[in-house]
C-alpha positions as CSV (number, residue, x, y, z in Angstrom):
1,M,0.0,0.0,0.0
2,S,1.3,3.5,-0.9
3,L,2.1,6.2,1.7
4,R,-0.9,8.2,0.5
5,A,-3.2,5.3,0.7
6,E,-2.1,4.4,4.2
7,L,-2.6,8.0,5.3
8,E,-6.1,8.2,3.7
9,H,-7.1,4.9,5.5
10,R,-5.7,6.2,8.9
11,S,-7.4,9.6,8.6
12,E,-10.6,8.3,6.9
13,N,-10.0,10.7,4.0
14,A,-10.0,13.9,6.1
15,C,-7.4,16.4,7.1
16,E,-5.8,15.2,10.3
17,L,-5.6,18.6,11.7
18,C,-9.0,20.3,10.7
19,T,-11.0,17.4,9.3
20,S,-11.6,19.1,6.0
21,P,-12.3,16.3,3.4
22,T,-11.1,18.4,0.3
23,N,-7.7,19.2,-1.3
24,L,-5.8,16.7,0.8
25,E,-2.0,16.3,0.5
26,T,0.7,14.3,2.2
27,Y,2.9,16.4,4.6
28,E,6.1,15.0,6.0
29,V,6.6,16.3,9.5
30,P,10.2,17.7,9.7
31,P,12.8,16.8,10.7
32,S,12.3,13.2,9.5
33,S,14.9,10.6,8.6
34,G,13.1,8.9,5.7
35,S,9.5,9.0,4.8
36,G,6.8,6.8,6.3
37,V,3.3,6.8,7.6
38,E,4.7,7.4,11.2
39,K,6.5,10.6,10.1
40,S,3.7,12.0,7.9
41,V,0.2,13.5,8.2
42,L,-2.6,14.0,5.7
43,I,-3.6,17.7,5.6
44,C,-5.7,20.0,3.5
45,N,-4.2,22.7,1.4
46,V,-5.5,25.4,3.8
47,C,-3.5,23.9,6.7
48,S,-0.5,23.3,4.4
49,D,-0.4,26.9,3.2
50,Q,-0.6,28.3,6.7
51,I,2.0,25.9,8.0
52,N,4.4,26.8,5.3
53,H,3.6,30.6,5.2
54,P,3.1,31.8,8.8
55,A,2.4,35.4,7.7
56,T,-0.8,34.3,6.1
57,M,-2.1,32.5,9.2
58,D,-5.8,32.7,10.1
59,V,-5.8,32.1,13.8
60,H,-9.4,31.2,13.9
61,H,-8.9,28.3,11.4
62,W,-6.6,26.7,14.0
63,R,-9.3,26.4,16.7
64,C,-9.7,22.9,15.1
65,L,-6.6,22.0,17.2
66,N,-9.0,21.7,20.2
67,E,-10.0,18.3,18.8
68,S,-6.9,17.1,16.8
69,M,-4.5,17.7,19.6
70,W,-5.9,14.6,21.3
71,S,-5.0,12.3,18.5
72,Q,-3.1,9.2,19.4
73,I,-0.8,9.6,16.3
74,P,2.5,11.2,17.3
75,A,2.9,13.1,14.0
76,V,-0.5,14.7,14.5
77,Q,0.4,15.5,18.1
78,V,3.7,17.1,16.9
79,M,1.9,19.3,14.4
80,A,-0.7,20.3,16.9
81,W,2.0,21.2,19.5
82,R,3.9,23.3,16.9
83,M,0.9,25.2,15.7
84,L,-0.3,25.9,19.2
85,K,3.3,27.1,20.1
86,R,3.2,29.4,17.0
87,L,-0.2,30.8,18.1
88,G,1.0,31.2,21.8
89,S,0.0,34.9,21.8
90,E,-3.6,33.8,21.6
91,T,-5.1,33.0,25.0
92,W,-7.1,30.0,23.8
93,A,-4.0,28.5,22.1
94,S,-1.9,29.0,25.2
95,D,-4.6,27.3,27.3
96,L,-4.7,24.3,24.9
97,L,-0.9,24.1,24.9
98,D,-1.0,23.9,28.7
99,M,-3.4,21.0,28.5
100,L,-1.5,19.1,25.9
101,Y,0.6,16.2,27.2
102,L,3.2,14.6,24.9
103,D,5.4,11.7,25.7
104,D,9.1,12.7,26.1
105,D,10.2,11.4,22.7
106,V,7.2,13.1,20.9
107,L,7.9,16.3,22.7
108,A,11.6,16.2,21.7
109,W,10.5,15.7,18.1
110,A,8.0,18.6,18.3
111,Q,10.8,20.9,19.7
112,L,13.1,20.0,16.8
113,S,11.2,22.4,14.5
114,G,13.7,25.1,15.1
115,E,11.0,27.7,15.5
116,D,11.9,28.4,19.1
117,E,15.5,29.1,18.3
118,A,14.7,31.7,15.6
119,E,11.9,33.3,17.6
120,E,14.1,36.4,18.4
121,D,14.6,37.0,14.7
122,V,10.9,37.1,14.0
123,V,9.4,40.6,13.6
124,R,6.4,40.8,16.0
125,H,3.8,43.5,15.5
126,L,2.3,44.3,19.0
127,D,-0.6,46.7,19.6
128,A,-0.6,49.3,22.5
129,N,-1.7,46.6,24.9
130,G,1.0,44.1,23.8
131,H,-1.3,41.8,21.8
132,Q,0.2,40.3,18.7
133,L,-1.3,41.6,15.4
134,A,-1.7,39.4,12.4
135,V,-2.6,40.0,8.7
136,G,-6.2,40.7,8.3
137,D,-6.9,41.7,11.9
138,T,-9.2,44.6,12.7
139,V,-7.8,47.3,15.0
140,T,-9.1,50.4,16.6
141,L,-7.3,53.8,16.8
142,I,-6.7,54.9,20.4
143,K,-5.9,58.5,19.6
144,D,-6.6,61.1,16.9
145,L,-3.9,60.8,14.2
146,N,-3.1,63.7,11.8
147,V,-2.5,61.9,8.4
148,K,0.3,63.8,6.7
149,G,-0.2,64.4,3.0
150,A,-3.8,63.3,3.0
151,G,-5.3,66.4,4.7
152,F,-7.5,64.7,7.3
153,T,-7.4,63.4,10.8
154,A,-8.1,59.8,11.6
155,K,-10.4,60.0,14.7
156,R,-9.9,58.0,17.8
157,G,-12.2,54.9,17.8
158,T,-12.0,54.4,14.0
159,A,-11.9,50.8,13.1
160,V,-9.2,49.8,10.6
161,R,-10.1,46.5,9.0
162,N,-8.0,43.9,7.2
163,I,-4.6,45.4,8.2
164,S,-1.3,44.3,6.6
165,L,2.0,44.1,8.5
166,V,5.2,45.9,7.4
167,P,7.5,42.9,7.2
168,D,10.8,44.6,8.3
169,N,9.4,47.1,10.9
170,A,7.5,45.8,13.9
171,L,6.3,49.4,14.7
172,H,4.3,49.9,11.5
173,I,1.2,48.4,10.0
174,E,-0.8,49.5,7.0
175,G,-4.5,49.9,6.7
176,R,-7.3,51.8,4.9
177,V,-8.8,54.9,6.6
178,N,-11.3,57.2,4.8
179,G,-10.5,55.3,1.6
180,Q,-6.7,56.1,1.9
181,Q,-4.1,53.4,2.5
182,I,-1.9,54.7,5.3
183,V,0.9,53.5,7.5
184,I,0.0,53.5,11.3
185,L,2.3,53.1,14.3
186,T,1.3,50.0,16.3
187,E,1.5,52.0,19.5
188,F,-1.7,53.9,18.4
189,V,-3.9,50.9,17.9
190,K,-5.5,48.2,19.9
191,K,-6.9,44.8,18.7
């Protein structure tokens, strides 16, 4: 039986993280020495995209980990732990991570992702209250801001929807206010 067929049988043709039955693919959980059903999971393309491109992560999609973290399959446990660790700034994810128990060898595998080591290199965008901001979030202005060059003042309490993050500057986000795309300092917004 092929690896794909074994994973489909094990998962009952559903994503092992979010249970989606569509657009499934084999994902080899790194680091792995050789492929095999024990070192792989079957995931949907939405989970795969967000695992491989953290900047596009939709935190609400990962609430599915509330169920999948209890899987008896070590590879699924490792992926659940890694994603909860990545979402650690979210209260619900931190609570789930506190509840998750992994055997010592599985925990060691989960920690081999290297994400913890590179964490200080990651640019984190934090609002005025210290909450981590993500692409697509809605934030509220906490003070009136004079928008230079646009000739208007963005009023306190204005909601800025679908923000984007400036990749190389943790102090700046971008959003649309009064139809204008502007750069906003993170210290003047709250999630």
